[in-house]
LOVO-667787 format. One record per residue (C-alpha): x, y, z. Coordinates in steps of 0.1 Angstrom, whole numbers, padded with zeros to 4 digits, always signed. Example, Ala and Ser with C-alpha at 12.3 -4.5 7.8 and 13.67 -1.06 7.14 Angstrom:
% residues 2
+0123-0045+0078+0137-0011+0071
% end
This chain:
% residues 101
+0001-0002-0001+0027+0028-0013-0004+0053-0009-0004+0044+0029+0033+0041+0034+0037+0079+0021+0008+0092+0045+0033+0077+0070+0005+0050+0082+0020+0023+0101+0014-0015+0089-0004-0023+0122-0025+0008+0111-0033-0001+0078-0045-0039+0081-0075-0025+0104-0080+0007+0088-0115+0003+0076-0127-0006+0108-0107+0028+0124-0120+0047+0098-0156+0039+0100-0162+0058+0131-0199+0057+0129-0199+0020+0122-0223+0026+0093-0201+0006+0072-0194+0029+0048-0170+0059+0052-0173+0095+0038-0149+0116+0031-0149+0134+0061-0146+0103+0081-0117+0091+0055-0097+0127+0058-0100+0126+0095-0091+0097+0102-0061+0095+0074-0048+0128+0093-0052+0111+0127-0029+0081+0116-0002+0097+0105+0031+0094+0125+0040+0087+0161+0013+0091+0183+0015+0123+0206+0017+0118+0244-0016+0134+0246-0031+0109+0221-0020+0080+0248-0030+0098+0278-0066+0105+0264-0069+0070+0250-0055+0060+0288-0083+0077+0302-0111+0064+0278-0100+0030+0285-0100+0034+0322-0137+0046+0316-0149+0016+0297-0131-0002+0322-0153+0012+0349-0183+0011+0333-0179-0027+0320-0167-0034+0355-0207-0017+0366-0222-0038+0340-0206-0070+0354-0216-0060+0392-0249-0054+0378-0252-0090+0360-0239-0109+0394-0261-0093+0415-0292-0102+0389-0277-0136+0387-0275-0140+0422-0312-0127+0426-0322-0154+0402-0304-0181+0418-0322-0172+0453-0355-0168+0433-0345-0205+0419-0336-0222+0453-0371-0210+0467-0394-0223+0435-0370-0256+0440-0380-0255+0479-0418-0246+0473-0418-0279+0447-0404-0301+0472-0428-0294+0502-0455-0299+0475-0440-0329+0464-0433-0345+0495-0469-0330+0505-0486-0350+0480-0465-0382+0485-0476-0382+0519-0515-0379+0508-0512-0406+0486-0498-0433+0515
% end
């Protein structure tokens, strides 16, 4: 990809370039996305880019952790409900067996 080399876009960035440039996830890249993305991909990452990515990553990790905790609470609640229903079924079964005896 000589054009990408001329634009000083790293080989690693070229591999997933479409996904990187398709910012809105539409499956297409418009002229604005192309120009903006190519400009941002040129050269080495500057310190502010690395810090910004690090902050975004931390925020994402915090959000994922919160979702995970919420999921675990929901799962625990469902497990408790299943255990309660199981206990009721066992009691009812024992009562039916006792009535038949």
